[in-house]
N, C-alpha and C positions, 0 to 999 in steps of 0.2 A: 818385393814379397817375400815372405821366406818360403821355401818347400824342403820337404823332409822325405826321402825316399825311404819307406819302410821296408825292408828286404829281411833276407834270412832264410833259417832253413824251413821247412813245412812241418807246421806242428810246434812251432817255438812260440806261437803267439802273436803273429802278425795281425790278424784280424782283430784281435781284442785289442791290441795297441793302437791300430787306427781307430778303433771304438772310442778308445780314451784320449786320443788326440782330438777327435771330434769334439769330445766335451770340453777339451781345453781350448776350442772355438777353430780349430783348424778345418778347412774344407776339405774332406775326404774323399778318395776315388781307390778304389781297389780293382787290381787285374787290368789296369787300362791298357792297352798293347803300346809296345814300346814305339811303334811308329806314330801312334798318336800323342805320345807324351810330350813332344816340343811344341805340338799345336794348342795342346791343354794349357801349357804354361804360358803361351803368349795370349791365349782367350782370357785367361783370368788375372794375367797382369795387365793388360791394356784395359780391363773394366774398371779397376782401381777399387772395387769394393771388396775382393779377396785378399788380407793381408797376411794369412798363412795357411798354405794348402801342405798336404801329404798325400803322396801315391805309393799305394801299396803294390809292390812290382816285385815277382819272384820266377819261380821255375815254371810257372804255368805259362810264362809269355814264350816257351819254347825255343826255337832257335833265334828268335829277336831278342833274347835276352842279352846275348853277346853284343847288341848293338848300343846298349845302353850306356856301357864305358864312354863310347864316343858323344852320346848325347849330354852325359853330365861334364864331360871335359869343355865342350862346347858353352855350356851354361856357366861354367866356372869362368871361362875365358872373357864372357860377357858381363862378369862381377855380379851374377844373380848370387843371392844368398841361399846356396842349396847344400844341405847337410844330409848325409847317409846314415840312418839308424838301421843295424844289424843285429836281428834276434837270433840267438844261437841257444843249442841245448845239447847235452849230451846225446850218444846214439842211445843209451838206455831209457832216457827219459823219454825219447822221441819214440822208442818201439812200443815204451808201456804207455804212452798216449794214443798212438795209432792203435794199439790193441782194445784200450777203453773203448775209444770211439767206434772200432770196427769198420773205420775209413780206410781206404788204399792208398799209399804213396802214388803221389803222380808219376813216379819213375820206374816203380816196383813192377808194374804189371802184373803178370802172373807169377812174377818170380819171387824171391826173397825180400822181404821189407828191408834187411840190413844193404842189400844189395843197391836198391833203389836211395837209399839215404848217404851211402858211400857217393854215388853218381852225382847226387845233388850236390853235395860237399865240394866236389871237384868243379861243377858249373858254377858254384855261386861265390868260389874262393877270391875272384878277381874285385867282388862286392865288400867281401869280409876286409880284404886287404885295404882298400880304399875308402873304409867307413870312418865317420867321425866318432859314432857310438856303438858300441858293441854290448850287448848286454845278454848273459847267460841266463835263461828263464829254467834252466835245469831242475832247481830248487825253489824258484821265488814262487810265492803266492801272487794271486792277482792283484790284490790290493799291493802288494810291495813292489809290482810291475809298474803300478799307477804312480805311486811314490818314487820312482826312479825317473818316469816319465815328467811326471810335474817338475822335480829336482832340474831336470835336463831341459825343458822347454817351456816352462812356465815360470821357474824362478831364475832360469839361467846360471845355476851354478857352476863353477868350473868342475870338469867331469876328467876323469880320467879314464882312458879307453875300454877296460875291462871293468864289468861288474860280475861279481860270483855270489855265491851262495852264500847269503844271510849276511855279507858284509860289503860295503862298498868303500872303495877308495877314491878319496876326493883330493883334489889339490888344495 
């Protein structure tokens, strides 16, 4: 079974990416507690009907997020086909998106949005560092994100780790 961990910055497009992966045939689950991730993988692997799965895991996992690194290492030791997709965006783009949607950042509380974003960057840095794919969605249109996901997960083209504004670096 192929497993993709979809993670990254809040507001960078993880929910949209999960919906797109579902359209590509992935069985998708968002915001699954880290403590249940290994059980989920065991269940879908043992059944044999799920060939591709994607887990949306991010800062909403709270303190459990730090346990994800160990879980991923365990899966890789067990030779599981697991990849990490990290969606990022510039602080400017994230602030604009939050202001447009009038939603609050999960780590901002009643404080400044910028402070919440910086806290999140620090907490997810280990995921970004260990990711297989990083897509900067700052200037990507939704259809462009879909094209990139199709190239990576449907066509399985060689991919260079960083995708940036309106151009893609392919090997």
